[in-house]
N, C-alpha and C positions, 0 to 999 in steps of 0.2 A: 504494500500500499504506500509506504513512504517513498519507495523508488519510483512508483507511478506518479505520484505528486511532483517529485523532483524532476522527472522527465518532462511532464507537461509544462512545468515552469521553465525548463530549459528551452522547450519549443517556443514558448511565449517571448522569452528574452532574445532568442535568435531571430524571431520574426521582427521584433522592434529594431534590431540592428539592420536587418535588410530594408525595412521600411524607412529608416533614416537615410540609407543610400538612395533609395528609389524616389523619395518624396522631398528630401531636404538637400542632401549633398549633390545630387544631380544638377542642382541649380548653379553649381560652379561653372558649368559650361556657358552660363549667361554672363560671367565675368569677363569684361573686355581684356583681350590679350594684346591688343594694339591700341595706342592712343595717339591721335593726331596732335602734333605740337601746336600750341596757341600762336597763331600768326600775329605779326607785328601790329596791324591796325586795332586788334582787340586786346592787346596786352595792357595790363595795369601794373603799377609798382607792387612789388612783393617784399615782405620782410621775413628773413630767415632767422629763426631764433635757435641758438645753441647754448646749452648750459655747461659750464665747465668748473670742475673742482679738482685742482692739481692734475691737469690734462696737457701738460707740456708736450709729451711724446705724441699723443693722439693728434693734437692740433698741428704739430710740425708735419705729420705724415698725411693728414686728410683735409685740412682746412683749404688748401689750394684747389682741390677738386671742386669744392662748393663755390669758391670765389671765381673760378674760371667758367662758370656756366654761360651758355649761349642764350642770354635773355636781355636784350637791349632794345633801345628805340631806333628810329630811323637814322639817327646821327651816330649810332654805335655806342651811345652812353648806356651803361648798365641800368636796367630798370628794376634793380633789387638792391637791398641792403642786407648785410649779414651782421647780426648782433650776437656777440659772444658775451654771455653773462659770466663774469669772473667771480665765482662764489668763494670768497676767502682762500684763494689758492696761496700755498706757501712754497711752491716750486717756481719754475721759470715760465708759467702760463702767461703772465703779463708781457714778458719779453718776447715770446713767440708772436703774440698778437700785435705788439708794436712793430716787430719786424715786417709782418705782412701789411700793416697799415702804410708803410713807406711805398708800397707798390699798388695797393688797392684803396682808393679813396672811399669806397662804399662799405668798408669794414669798420664797425664800431665796437668799442668795448664798454660794457657797463659793469662797474666794480661794486660788489657787496662787501662792506666792511664787517669785521667780526662782531663789532659792538652794535650793529644795526638791529633794531627791533624786528622780530618776525612774528607774523600771526599764525604761521604754520611751519613746521620743520621739514627738512629734506628738500628734494628737488622742486617741489611744488612752489616754494617761495621764490627760488631763482627763476623759475619759469614765469611766474607772475610778474616779476620785475622786468624780465625780457619783453614780455607781451605789452606791458604798460608803456615801455619805452619804444615800442615799434611805431614807425611813422606811417605804415600802410595798413589797409584793411585786409588784403590778402596775406595770410601767414603760411609759412612752411616751417615745420619743426623736424629737427634731426639731432643726432648726438655727435660728440667729438670724435668717436671712433668709426663714424660712418663715412663711406665714400660713395657718391652717386655713380650708377653704372654708366652714365653717358652725360654729355654736356647739354642734353635736352631734358634733364631731370626737372628743372623748374617749369619749363614751357609745357611739359606733359602733365605734371602734377596739378597745375593750376588751371588747365584747360577745362575740366569739369566745373570749376567755380564760375567761369565765363558762361556756362550753360545753365547756371542756377543751382548747382549743387552747393552745399555748405560744409560738408565734411568729406575728404578724399583720403582713403586709406591705401597707400602703396605697399607693395610687398617688402618687408624688412629682412632681406636675405642675410645669411651668414657665410662667411668665407669657408671654403673647403679646407680641412686640415687633417692631421693625423689623429688616430685614436678613435675609440668607440663613442667617447662622450661627445666629440665633435659631430659625429654622424647622428647621434641621438637628438642633440639640440636642433640640428637642421631638420630632422624628421618631425620633431615636435613643432617647429616653426611652420612647416607645411600643414600640419594637422590643425594648428591654431588658425592659420589663415583660411583654411578650408571652412572651418566653423564660423568665423566672424563674417566671411563674405556671403556664405549661403544663408545664414540666419538673417542677415540684413535684407537679402533679396526676398526672403519669406516674410518679411515685415517685422523682424525682431533684431534691429541693430543693437549691439551691446558692447562692442570692443573695437578699438583701433590701436595701433602701435606707434608711440610717439617718435620712433626713429625715422619714420617716413610718413608724415601726416600733413595734409594741407587743410586749412580751414579759414574762418573769418575772425578778425580781431574782436568784433563786437560779440560773436558767439562765445569766444574764450573768456572775455571780460565778464559775460553773464555767468559763466561757470565759476570763475574766480570769486565773484561776489556772493555765490550761493552758500548756504549754511553747511552744505556737505563738503565744501572745499577744505575746511579746517579739521575734518574728522580724522584724518590720518596723513602720513607723510607720502603716500604713494597713490597710484591710480588716477593721475591727472588726465591721461588720455582716455581711460575708461569713463571717467566722470563727464568729460566733454560729450562723449557719445550718449551716455545714459540720460543726460539732461536735455540734449538738443537734437539727437538724431531721429529721423523718421525714415520710412521705407522710400520716400521720394527725395530727401535731401542728402542721403548718404550713398556713397559709391566706393567700391573696392576695385582696384586695378591690378592686373597681372601682367602688364607689358614689361618684359625683361629690361628694357632700356631705361626704366624709371625706378628700378630696384635701388635700394641702398645696401651696401655690403659692409658688415662689421665683423669683428673677430669674436667668436663665442668664448665663454669661460673655458679655461683649459684644466681646471681641477675640480674634483667633485665638491670640495668645500665651497668654492666661490659660486659654482652652479647651484648648489643647495641654497645658499643665501639669496641668490637672485630668484630662484623658484619660490622660496617661502614668501618673498616680498610680492611677487606677482599673484600667487594663489590666494593671498589674504584678501585681495580686493573683490573676489567673486561673490561674496556675501551681499554686495551692494547692487548687484544686477537686478533687473526687473524680475518679478516673481515668476512669470511665464518662461523667461529665459533660463532662470535657475532650474525650473522644472525640466525643461528641454535638455539642459546640460546634464542634470542629474540622471534623467532617464537614459541618456546616451552612455554616460559613464558607468552606471549600474548595470545596464544591459550588456555592455562589453565585458565587464568583470564577471557577471553571472554566467555568460556563455562559456568562459574558460573554466571557472571553478565548478560549475555543474557538470560540464563535460568530463573533467577529470574523475569526479565521483562516479558518474554514469558508466564510464569505461570498465568499471569493476562490478557491473550489474548485468542482468539479462538484456538491458536496453543498449548495450554497447554498440551493436551494429547500426541501429537507427540513429544513435547519437553520432557516430562517426559519419554517417551520410549527411545528416543535418549540419554538423560542424564543418564538413567539407564544402557544402553548398554556401554556408555563410561566408567562409573564407575566400571561396572563388569570387563571389559577388563583391565582397568588401575589398579584397586585395587587388582585383582586376581594376576596380574603380579608382582605388588609391594610386595605383601605378600610372593611370592616365593623368591624374592630377599632378603627381610628382614629375611626370614627363613635361607637362605644360609649364611647371615652375622651374624647370632646368635642374631637377635633382634625381635624374635617372640612376645615378650611382648608389642611391640609397635602397633601391628596390630589392636587392638580394637579402637585406636585413629586415624587410617588412614583417615577416612572421615573428622574429625576435622582438622587435619594437612594439608590435601589437600586444604582446604579452607584458613587456616591460612597462608600457604605459599604464596598464592595469595596476601593477605593483607600485608604480610611482604615485598613482592616485591614492592608494591606501596609505602610503608613507606620508604624503602631504596633507591628508584629510584634517589634521588638527589645525593647520594654518588656514585652511578654508573656513574653518569655524570660528577662529578668533581674530581679533582686530590687530592689524599690523602696527608695530611701533618702530619699525626698522628704518634706518637712515637711507637716503637716496643713493649713497655710494656703498651700501652694505653688500 
């Protein structure tokens, strides 16, 4: 009797997994994989905001790729400013910025002093300072360790703003590196982008990643002045989406030429800290989004846990057939998504990461349930 109940529960969870693919994740094929650059007559000035705390090395390596963007007026004058918010850096961050300012007149530094009063800790405060100092309505956000994939990054990321969109989520890619951790982080990034983009198309936008995000200054100012802004040190990009995004004003883009590339964490300790910080923001999502995410995560875990148990019962053959059907549908679909996002090299590890993602969810469950108090550079 118990085995029968568990078997039918397994069937139900496997069905939910397949339904997610067929009715939610299939919408990824509606995500544009090519974006037309915004042509000169329709271009408006853009403010790019980058927050920096002891980022001498990253700024030295990556700031030039942002400053060299092909986004100018008819006279060839750059139509964008780059604001680097120097948040109490004690290394050579200021000297690096000053060096670039000798060549680029559109680069500005905003310095936050250690004694300055803050209404919120972490990166949120630095970001609010940068946005307040931005001179333009169109905003682009990225990080010090990010490098745009092409010189058309600005013109492609803001093109939807000219069409009436208010939040544009570009793909925040990670550089390929050695080791299993690098591959898993890249796999999880594909997985996260799959969820945020398809949920948005389905009418439930809940997430964007601040490493590659375009929006409006007035929209972010509305977010900064909300009561939720000071509730924790993280989740600034999530909060922007939760307070302002709709099915019509949000768009995710998968054009490889507008990716930003950054280097993922290279140790388990630093990855764990980052993961704890990110997962702690999920409790603030819309109730229906939380339900969808919970159903997806629980069904994925239940399929694997129940199948292992059922392999030792008389239902082992039917379980094997149903698990194989689920894996064929899910893995084949995921392979097509990874191919579109230029991550084909991850495909041979898909079965392993499918199971490891379940274990990861169990491990980080306490951080999903409690409020984050971690610093922005934790």
